[in-house]
C-alpha positions as CSV (number, residue, x, y, z in Angstrom):
1,M,-14.0,-36.9,42.5
2,G,-15.2,-39.2,39.8
3,H,-17.8,-36.6,38.6
4,K,-15.2,-33.9,38.6
5,G,-12.8,-36.2,36.6
6,N,-15.4,-36.7,33.9
7,N,-15.9,-32.9,33.7
8,M,-12.1,-32.5,33.3
9,K,-12.1,-35.1,30.5
10,R,-15.0,-33.2,28.7
11,I,-13.1,-29.9,29.0
12,S,-9.9,-31.5,27.7
13,L,-11.8,-33.0,24.8
14,L,-13.5,-29.6,24.0
15,V,-10.1,-27.9,24.1
16,I,-8.6,-30.5,21.7
17,M,-11.7,-30.3,19.4
18,S,-11.5,-26.5,19.4
19,A,-7.8,-26.6,18.5
20,L,-8.5,-29.0,15.7
21,L,-11.4,-26.9,14.3
22,A,-9.3,-23.8,14.5
23,S,-6.4,-25.5,12.7
24,C,-8.8,-26.9,10.0
25,G,-10.4,-23.4,9.7
26,K,-7.0,-21.9,8.8
27,E,-6.2,-24.6,6.3
28,L,-9.7,-24.3,4.7
29,A,-9.3,-20.6,4.5
30,Q,-6.3,-20.8,2.2
31,I,-7.1,-21.3,-1.4
32,Q,-5.0,-23.8,-3.4
33,G,-4.7,-22.9,-7.1
34,A,-5.8,-20.2,-9.5
35,P,-9.3,-18.8,-10.0
36,Q,-11.2,-20.6,-12.7
37,S,-13.5,-17.6,-13.5
38,Q,-13.8,-13.9,-12.7
39,N,-16.4,-14.8,-10.0
40,Q,-13.6,-16.7,-8.2
41,A,-11.1,-13.9,-8.5
42,G,-10.3,-11.8,-5.5
43,I,-8.5,-8.6,-4.4
44,I,-4.7,-8.6,-4.3
45,A,-3.3,-6.7,-1.3
46,S,0.3,-5.6,-1.0
47,C,2.5,-5.4,2.2
48,T,0.5,-8.3,3.8
49,T,2.0,-11.3,5.4
50,K,0.5,-14.8,5.3
51,E,0.1,-14.7,9.1
52,V,-2.0,-11.6,8.9
53,A,-4.1,-13.1,6.0
54,Q,-4.6,-16.3,8.0
55,S,-5.8,-14.4,11.1
56,L,-8.2,-12.1,9.1
57,A,-9.6,-15.0,7.1
58,T,-10.3,-17.1,10.2
59,T,-11.8,-14.2,12.0
60,H,-14.0,-12.7,9.2
61,G,-14.8,-15.8,7.2
62,F,-13.3,-15.1,3.8
63,K,-10.5,-16.9,2.0
64,Y,-7.0,-16.0,0.8
65,R,-4.2,-17.1,-1.6
66,V,-0.5,-16.4,-1.2
67,I,0.6,-14.7,-4.4
68,N,4.2,-14.3,-3.2
69,K,5.3,-14.7,0.4
70,K,8.5,-12.7,0.0
71,A,6.9,-9.8,-1.8
72,K,4.0,-9.9,0.7
73,L,1.3,-10.1,-1.9
74,I,-2.0,-11.9,-0.9
75,E,-5.2,-12.4,-2.8
76,F,-8.4,-12.2,-0.7
77,V,-11.6,-13.8,-1.9
78,G,-15.1,-13.3,-0.7
79,I,-14.7,-9.7,0.5
80,S,-15.1,-6.3,-1.2
81,S,-12.3,-3.8,-1.7
82,K,-14.2,-1.4,0.5
83,E,-14.4,-3.9,3.4
84,L,-10.8,-5.1,2.9
85,K,-9.5,-1.5,3.0
86,K,-10.9,-1.1,6.4
87,L,-9.1,-4.2,7.6
88,L,-5.8,-3.3,5.8
89,P,-5.8,0.5,5.6
90,K,-2.1,0.7,4.6
91,A,-2.2,-2.0,1.8
92,K,-2.5,-1.2,-1.9
93,L,-5.4,-3.2,-3.3
94,T,-5.9,-4.4,-6.9
95,Q,-8.6,-6.5,-8.5
96,N,-7.3,-9.8,-9.9
97,I,-8.4,-10.3,-13.5
98,V,-9.1,-13.6,-15.2
99,Y,-8.7,-13.4,-19.0
100,D,-11.9,-14.3,-20.8
101,K,-9.8,-15.6,-23.7
102,P,-6.7,-17.8,-23.8
103,V,-3.5,-15.8,-23.4
104,V,-1.6,-18.3,-25.6
105,K,-2.7,-19.8,-28.9
106,S,-2.1,-23.5,-29.4
107,D,-3.3,-25.8,-32.1
108,Q,-3.6,-28.8,-29.8
109,F,-4.7,-29.6,-26.3
110,A,-3.0,-32.5,-24.5
111,A,-4.5,-35.1,-22.3
112,S,-5.1,-34.1,-18.7
113,S,-3.6,-37.4,-17.5
114,V,-0.2,-35.9,-17.4
115,S,-0.9,-33.9,-14.2
116,N,1.2,-34.7,-11.1
117,T,3.8,-36.5,-13.2
118,P,7.1,-36.2,-11.4
119,F,10.4,-35.3,-13.0
120,Y,12.2,-38.6,-13.4
121,G,15.7,-37.1,-14.1
122,A,17.9,-36.3,-17.0
123,H,18.3,-38.4,-20.1
124,T,21.7,-38.6,-21.7
125,P,22.0,-35.3,-23.6
126,S,21.6,-35.5,-27.4
127,Y,23.1,-32.3,-28.8
128,R,22.7,-31.2,-32.4
129,N,25.4,-31.5,-35.0
130,S,25.6,-30.3,-38.6
131,Q,23.3,-33.0,-39.8
132,S,20.5,-32.7,-37.1
133,A,20.6,-28.9,-37.5
134,N,19.2,-29.3,-41.0
135,Y,15.8,-30.2,-39.5
136,F,15.5,-26.7,-37.9
137,D,15.5,-24.2,-40.7
138,H,15.2,-21.2,-38.4
139,L,18.7,-22.0,-36.9
140,S,20.4,-21.3,-40.2
141,Q,18.2,-18.2,-40.7
142,I,19.7,-16.5,-37.7
143,E,23.1,-18.2,-37.9
144,A,22.7,-20.4,-34.9
145,A,23.1,-23.9,-36.5
146,S,26.7,-24.1,-35.5
147,L,27.6,-23.2,-32.0
148,G,31.0,-22.7,-30.5
149,Q,32.1,-22.6,-26.9
150,Y,29.2,-20.6,-25.5
151,Q,25.9,-22.6,-25.5
152,G,24.1,-21.2,-22.5
153,Q,26.1,-22.9,-19.7
154,G,25.4,-21.5,-16.3
155,V,22.3,-19.6,-17.4
156,T,18.7,-20.2,-16.4
157,I,15.7,-19.4,-18.6
158,A,12.3,-19.5,-16.8
159,I,9.4,-20.6,-19.0
160,V,6.3,-19.0,-17.6
161,D,3.6,-20.7,-19.6
162,T,1.4,-23.8,-19.7
163,G,4.1,-25.8,-18.0
164,V,7.0,-27.9,-19.6
165,Y,7.0,-31.6,-20.3
166,Y,10.2,-32.0,-18.4
167,N,10.5,-35.7,-19.1
168,H,11.1,-35.2,-22.8
169,P,14.5,-36.7,-23.6
170,H,15.6,-33.4,-25.3
171,L,14.5,-31.2,-22.4
172,S,15.2,-33.3,-19.3
173,P,19.0,-32.7,-19.2
174,N,18.4,-29.0,-19.0
175,I,15.7,-28.9,-16.3
176,K,16.7,-26.6,-13.5
177,T,16.4,-28.4,-10.2
178,N,16.3,-27.1,-6.7
179,P,18.9,-28.9,-4.5
180,S,17.1,-27.8,-1.3
181,E,14.0,-29.8,-2.1
182,S,13.0,-33.4,-3.0
183,H,10.4,-34.6,-5.5
184,G,8.1,-37.4,-6.5
185,S,8.7,-40.7,-4.6
186,N,11.6,-39.0,-2.8
187,A,9.5,-36.0,-1.6
188,D,9.7,-35.3,2.1
189,H,6.7,-32.9,2.1
190,I,8.7,-30.2,3.8
191,D,9.4,-26.6,2.7
192,N,13.1,-27.0,3.1
193,D,14.1,-23.6,1.6
194,G,11.4,-21.7,3.4
195,N,9.9,-20.1,0.2
196,G,6.4,-21.2,1.0
197,L,6.3,-24.0,-1.5
198,V,6.7,-27.6,-0.5
199,D,9.0,-29.9,-2.7
200,D,9.5,-27.4,-5.5
201,Y,12.3,-29.5,-7.0
202,A,11.6,-28.9,-10.7
203,G,9.7,-25.6,-10.7
204,W,6.1,-25.1,-9.6
205,D,2.6,-25.3,-10.9
206,F,0.9,-22.1,-9.8
207,Y,-2.3,-22.8,-11.6
208,N,-3.0,-26.0,-9.6
209,N,-0.7,-25.2,-6.7
210,D,1.5,-28.3,-6.8
211,A,5.1,-29.3,-7.4
212,Y,4.5,-30.7,-10.8
213,P,4.5,-28.0,-13.5
214,I,4.0,-30.5,-16.3
215,D,2.6,-29.2,-19.5
216,D,-1.0,-30.3,-20.4
217,N,-1.3,-28.1,-23.4
218,G,1.8,-28.4,-25.5
219,H,2.6,-24.7,-25.8
220,G,5.1,-24.4,-23.0
221,T,6.9,-27.5,-24.1
222,H,7.3,-26.2,-27.6
223,V,8.6,-22.8,-26.3
224,A,11.1,-24.5,-24.0
225,G,12.5,-26.6,-26.8
226,L,13.0,-23.5,-29.0
227,A,14.9,-21.7,-26.2
228,A,17.0,-24.5,-24.7
229,G,16.2,-27.9,-26.1
230,T,19.4,-30.0,-26.4
231,L,18.8,-30.8,-30.0
232,G,17.1,-27.7,-31.5
233,G,17.4,-25.0,-28.9
234,I,19.2,-21.8,-29.5
235,A,21.0,-22.3,-26.1
236,P,21.2,-26.1,-25.9
237,K,23.1,-26.1,-22.6
238,A,21.0,-23.4,-20.7
239,K,18.8,-24.5,-17.8
240,I,15.0,-24.5,-18.1
241,L,12.9,-23.5,-15.1
242,P,9.4,-24.8,-15.7
243,I,6.6,-22.5,-14.2
244,K,3.0,-23.3,-15.0
245,V,0.6,-20.3,-14.7
246,L,-2.0,-21.3,-17.4
247,N,-4.4,-24.2,-17.7
248,S,-4.7,-26.8,-20.5
249,Q,-6.7,-24.3,-22.6
250,G,-4.0,-21.7,-22.4
251,S,-6.1,-19.4,-20.1
252,G,-5.2,-17.8,-16.8
253,D,-5.3,-14.7,-14.6
254,L,-3.0,-11.7,-14.0
255,G,-2.5,-12.7,-10.4
256,T,-1.2,-16.2,-11.2
257,I,1.0,-14.9,-14.0
258,A,2.5,-12.3,-11.6
259,Q,3.0,-15.2,-9.1
260,G,5.0,-17.2,-11.6
261,I,7.2,-14.2,-12.6
262,L,8.0,-13.4,-8.9
263,Y,8.9,-17.1,-8.3
264,A,11.2,-17.0,-11.3
265,I,12.9,-13.9,-9.9
266,D,13.2,-15.5,-6.5
267,M,14.8,-18.6,-8.0
268,N,17.4,-16.3,-9.7
269,A,16.4,-16.9,-13.3
270,D,18.5,-14.8,-15.6
271,I,15.9,-14.7,-18.3
272,I,12.1,-15.0,-18.1
273,N,10.3,-16.1,-21.3
274,L,6.7,-14.7,-21.5
275,S,5.1,-16.1,-24.6
276,L,1.7,-14.9,-23.4
277,G,-0.3,-11.8,-23.3
278,G,-3.6,-10.0,-23.7
279,N,-5.0,-6.7,-25.0
280,V,-5.4,-4.0,-22.4
281,S,-7.2,-0.7,-23.2
282,T,-6.3,1.2,-20.0
283,I,-3.7,0.8,-17.2
284,T,-6.0,-0.4,-14.4
285,S,-4.6,-1.3,-10.9
286,D,-4.4,-5.0,-11.8
287,V,-2.3,-4.2,-14.9
288,Q,-0.2,-1.9,-12.8
289,N,0.5,-4.7,-10.4
290,L,1.8,-6.8,-13.3
291,I,4.0,-3.9,-14.5
292,N,5.4,-3.5,-11.0
293,V,6.3,-7.2,-10.8
294,V,8.1,-7.1,-14.2
295,V,10.0,-4.0,-13.3
296,S,11.0,-5.5,-10.0
297,G,13.2,-7.9,-12.0
298,K,15.6,-5.1,-12.6
299,S,16.9,-5.3,-9.1
300,H,17.7,-9.0,-9.6
301,N,19.3,-8.4,-13.0
302,T,16.5,-10.3,-14.8
303,L,15.7,-9.8,-18.4
304,M,12.1,-10.4,-19.6
305,I,11.5,-11.5,-23.2
306,T,7.8,-11.1,-24.2
307,A,5.6,-12.0,-27.2
308,S,4.1,-9.0,-29.0
309,G,0.9,-11.0,-29.9
310,N,-0.8,-12.6,-32.9
311,G,-3.4,-10.0,-33.8
312,G,-7.1,-10.3,-32.9
313,S,-9.8,-12.7,-33.8
314,D,-9.2,-12.0,-37.5
315,G,-5.6,-13.5,-37.2
316,V,-4.1,-10.3,-38.7
317,G,-1.4,-8.5,-36.7
318,D,-2.3,-5.3,-34.9
319,C,-0.3,-2.3,-34.0
320,N,0.8,-2.4,-30.3
321,D,1.5,1.3,-30.3
322,A,-2.3,1.9,-30.7
323,A,-3.7,-1.3,-29.1
324,P,-1.4,-2.3,-26.2
325,V,-0.7,-5.9,-25.3
326,Y,0.6,-6.7,-21.8
327,P,3.2,-7.7,-20.7
328,A,4.8,-6.9,-24.1
329,N,3.9,-3.2,-23.8
330,I,5.5,-2.7,-20.4
331,N,7.8,0.3,-20.9
332,S,10.8,-0.9,-18.9
333,N,14.4,-1.4,-20.1
334,N,14.5,-5.0,-18.8
335,V,11.8,-6.0,-21.4
336,I,12.2,-7.0,-25.0
337,S,9.0,-7.3,-27.1
338,V,9.3,-9.7,-30.0
339,G,7.6,-9.7,-33.4
340,A,7.7,-12.6,-35.8
341,V,9.1,-12.9,-39.3
342,N,8.9,-15.6,-42.0
343,S,11.9,-17.4,-43.5
344,F,12.5,-14.3,-45.8
345,N,12.8,-11.9,-42.8
346,R,9.5,-10.4,-43.7
347,L,6.9,-9.6,-41.0
348,T,4.3,-12.4,-40.8
349,S,0.7,-11.6,-41.5
350,Y,-0.3,-12.6,-37.9
351,S,2.5,-10.8,-36.0
352,N,1.7,-7.7,-34.0
353,F,4.0,-4.7,-34.7
354,G,4.8,-1.3,-33.3
355,Q,7.5,1.2,-34.3
356,N,7.7,2.3,-30.6
357,T,6.7,-0.8,-28.7
358,V,7.9,-3.9,-30.5
359,H,11.7,-4.0,-30.3
360,I,13.0,-6.8,-32.5
361,A,11.9,-9.7,-34.6
362,A,12.7,-13.4,-34.8
363,P,11.6,-16.4,-36.9
364,G,8.0,-17.4,-36.0
365,G,7.0,-19.6,-38.9
366,D,4.2,-18.9,-41.4
367,S,1.5,-20.8,-43.2
368,F,3.5,-20.9,-46.5
369,T,6.7,-22.4,-45.2
370,G,5.3,-24.0,-42.1
371,G,5.8,-23.5,-38.3
372,L,9.0,-23.9,-36.3
373,L,9.9,-27.4,-35.3
374,S,10.3,-28.0,-31.6
375,T,9.6,-30.4,-28.8
376,D,6.1,-31.8,-28.1
377,I,4.4,-33.8,-25.4
378,P,5.4,-37.5,-26.0
379,Y,2.7,-39.1,-23.8
380,C,5.0,-41.4,-22.0
381,N,3.6,-43.8,-19.4
382,G,6.1,-43.3,-16.6
383,P,9.6,-42.2,-17.6
384,C,10.1,-41.5,-21.3
385,N,12.7,-43.7,-23.0
386,E,15.3,-42.2,-25.3
387,D,13.2,-42.8,-28.4
388,S,10.2,-40.8,-27.0
389,H,11.3,-37.5,-28.5
390,A,8.1,-36.1,-30.0
391,Y,8.3,-32.9,-32.1
392,T,5.8,-30.7,-33.8
393,N,5.5,-27.5,-35.8
394,K,3.9,-24.4,-34.4
395,M,3.9,-20.7,-35.4
396,G,3.4,-17.4,-33.7
397,T,5.1,-14.7,-31.8
398,S,5.1,-17.2,-29.0
399,M,7.7,-19.1,-31.0
400,A,9.7,-16.1,-31.9
401,T,10.1,-15.1,-28.3
402,P,12.1,-18.1,-27.0
403,I,14.5,-17.7,-29.9
404,V,15.4,-14.3,-28.4
405,S,15.5,-15.8,-24.9
406,G,17.9,-18.4,-26.2
407,L,20.1,-15.7,-27.7
408,A,20.1,-13.8,-24.4
409,A,21.3,-17.0,-22.7
410,L,24.2,-17.4,-25.2
411,I,25.3,-13.9,-24.5
412,K,25.0,-14.3,-20.8
413,S,27.1,-17.5,-20.9
414,K,29.8,-15.6,-22.9
415,Y,29.6,-12.5,-20.8
416,P,28.5,-13.7,-17.3
417,N,29.0,-10.2,-15.7
418,Y,26.7,-8.4,-18.2
419,T,23.7,-6.7,-16.9
420,Y,20.2,-7.2,-18.3
421,L,20.6,-3.8,-20.0
422,Q,23.9,-4.8,-21.7
423,I,22.4,-8.0,-23.0
424,R,19.3,-6.2,-24.2
425,E,21.3,-3.6,-26.1
426,L,23.6,-6.2,-27.6
427,I,20.6,-8.1,-29.0
428,L,18.9,-5.0,-30.4
429,N,22.1,-3.6,-31.9
430,T,23.4,-6.7,-33.7
431,G,20.3,-7.8,-35.6
432,V,20.1,-8.1,-39.4
433,Y,18.4,-5.1,-41.0
434,S,15.2,-5.8,-43.0
435,S,13.6,-3.0,-45.0
436,D,10.3,-4.8,-44.6
437,L,10.5,-4.1,-40.8
438,D,11.2,-0.4,-41.3
439,G,8.3,1.5,-39.6
440,F,7.0,-1.6,-37.9
441,I,9.7,-2.9,-35.6
442,Q,11.8,-0.5,-33.5
443,S,15.2,-1.9,-34.3
444,K,14.1,-2.7,-37.9
445,S,16.0,-6.0,-37.6
446,V,15.9,-9.7,-37.0
447,V,18.1,-11.3,-34.3
448,N,21.4,-12.8,-35.4
449,V,23.3,-15.1,-33.2
450,K,26.7,-14.8,-35.0
451,N,26.6,-11.0,-34.9
452,A,25.7,-10.9,-31.2
453,L,28.4,-13.3,-30.1
454,Q,31.1,-11.6,-32.2
C-alpha cells in the first residue's frame, strides 16, 4: 500500500506539473506589445478567436498577439502565410508592416522614465479667457478664441499617437476614463468590462501593452492640447481618450495602429485624431486591412481626422494625388485629410497637398511665424501640481489635424444627433476660401469655427 501511495503521489505531482507547464505555455505563446522590427512582425488573420489562436500556438509552437478581440483579428508570429493558411483556411491573411521611418515627426524626445505613470486624476480646470487666448494666435485665425455655449461637452476625441501626458494640469480634467475599470494603486487587475484589456481606466498603450498610455515623445501631448486642452484647445471641454500606438521615436507598425483605431471605436469615440502616416505606393493586403478598420468606423458613427503629411526627406510638401499617404488617402466619407497653412492662410512649404485627396486646411505653423503653441510633457515626479503646465511650439500637418478634430467636437456638442457625414460636410462647406489653396486643397478653404457653428 505504501509503494502504491507513493506512485499515486508521483502521478498527482506529474499531473499538476503538466497543468502548470501547459498554462505557462499558453501565457508564453501570447506576445505582449508591438513588434520592434520587421523581423518580429507577423501575419494578421481575420475571423480568428483568441481561444483558437491559443490552441494553435500551443500545439504548433508559434506565438500570437490579439489585435482586436471583438473584431477577431490575431497576429501570428513565427509561421509563414502558407503554413498558417493550412491551419486557418477560411481566414483572410495580411502581413503586418513595421514602418522603417517614424510616422510622426517631432523635434524632441522625452525621457523614458515616464512609462507606467498612472493617471492621478483631474486638476481644477483652467479655461481660457480673452487674455489667455492671446497666447494662441491660431485661435484668432480661425475665429475660435471666444467660445459660446458649445465647447465640446459630451464628445470624445481619441488621440491615436505616441500617447498623452494625461497628468498635465490643462489636459487632466478632460481625460476620458472608463468607469468599469480601476487604475494605478487602485487597480484590481481584472478585465471588468470583458474587452480583453485589464485596468484600461485611462486609455491603453498598445505599443507596450499596458494600461498607461503616457507620452514618452511629446507629439501626442501637443496634439491633444490643440484639440481639447482646457486652456488652448479648440474644444476645451471635450474628452480626450489617450491611445498609444507609437514608440518614443514616433515609429510603429500598421497592425498596432489598426489596434488603436479599433479600440477607439469600441470605446465609442466620436472623433479619432490620426496625426500620423506614411507613404504607400500600392494597396497591399496590410494597407487594405488598415483601410477596412477605418471604414468600419462608419457603422459606429465615427469620424476620422487625418494628417496629409509633411513631404519627404527634403521637407517640401508632396502631392498626395500622385504619392499617396495612408491613412490620409483612404477614400471614405468618414475621413477628412488635413493640410497646413501659415498665419496668412497660405499653404506651408512642408504641407502635402492634393486637389482630390486633401480635403481642407488648418493652421499648422511655419518657420517664419513659429509653430503652434500647445501642451508639452512637464516631467513631474508623481502628480503634477497646478504650476507644472509646460507648453511648447511645434509645426506640421500633425498640428493642423487636431484643430479640425476640435472643430468636429464643437459641432457634435451643438448638434449631438449629427452623423459623421453631416459633421464632415459642415466642416468642408464653412471654411474660409483662400485663392492660394485653389488647385491644391479640395475645398480651397481653411476651417473656420464661427462659420461652422452659425
